C-alpha positions, 0 to 999 in steps of 0.5 A: 500500500505504501509503494502505491502511494508513493507511485501515485504521488509521483505519478501525480507530481510529474502530472503537476511539473508538466502542467506548470511548465505548459502554462507558464508564460515563459513556456508560451512564449517559447512555443509562440516563437517556435510556432512562428518559425515553422510558418517561415518558408524552409528557404529563408530559415537558413539564411541570416535574419539581414539576408532574410529581411533584404530578401523580403524587402526586394520582393516587396517592391512588386507587391501590387496595390489595386487603384480606388474603384470608381464610384458606382452609378446605376443605369438609371441614375441620371447624371447631374452636372455642377453649375457654376453659380452666376456671382454678382460682380463688384459693380452690381454689388455697389448698385444695391440699394433700397428694399430688397429681400436678398442681398449679395456679397459676391459669393454670398446670398443673405435672405432675412429670416426672422426679427426678435425682440429680446427684453427691448434688445432686438436682433435678427436671423439671417440665411446666409448661403454660399453660392459656390457650394450652396451650403447654408448657415444661420447667422444672428445680427445684433445692431451695429455688427458688421456683415459683408462690409455694411453695418446693422442699423435699424432692426424692426419686426419686418425689416433690418437696415444696412448701411455702408457709407451713403449706401443703405440697403433695407432687408425685408422680411416680407417683400412687397414687390413680389406681393404686388406682382401676384395680384 
C-alpha cells in the first residue's frame, strides 16, 4: 500500500510539473516563437536575419496595390452636372440699394428669415448661402454688427437696415414687390 502511495504521488507530481511548464508564460512564449519559426518559408530559415529581411524588402517592391474603385452609378441614375452659379460682380453689388429681399456680397446671398425682440434688445436671423457650394448657415445679427462691409442699423419687426457709407439697403422679411406682382 505504501508503495502505491509513493507511485501515485510521484505520478501526480510529474503531472503537476508538466502542467506548470506548459502553462507558465515563459513556456508559452517559447511555444509561440517555435510556431512562428515553423511558419517561415523553408528557404529563409537557413539565411541570416538581415539577408532574409533584404530579400523580403526586394520582393515587397513588386506588391501590387489595386487603385481605388470608381464610384458605382446605376444605369437609371441621372448624371447631374455641377452648374457654376452666376456670382454678382462688384459693380452689381454696389448698385444694391433700397428695399431688397436678398442681399449679395459676391459669393454669398443673405436672406432675412426672422426678427426678434429680447427684452428690448432686437436681433435678426439671416440665412447665408454660399453660391459656390450651396451650403447654408444661420447668422444672428444685432445692431452695429458688420456683415459684408455693411453695418447693421435699425432692426424692426419686418426688416433690417444695412449701411455702407451713404448706401442704405433695407433687407425685408416680407418683400412688397413680390406681393404686388402676384395680384
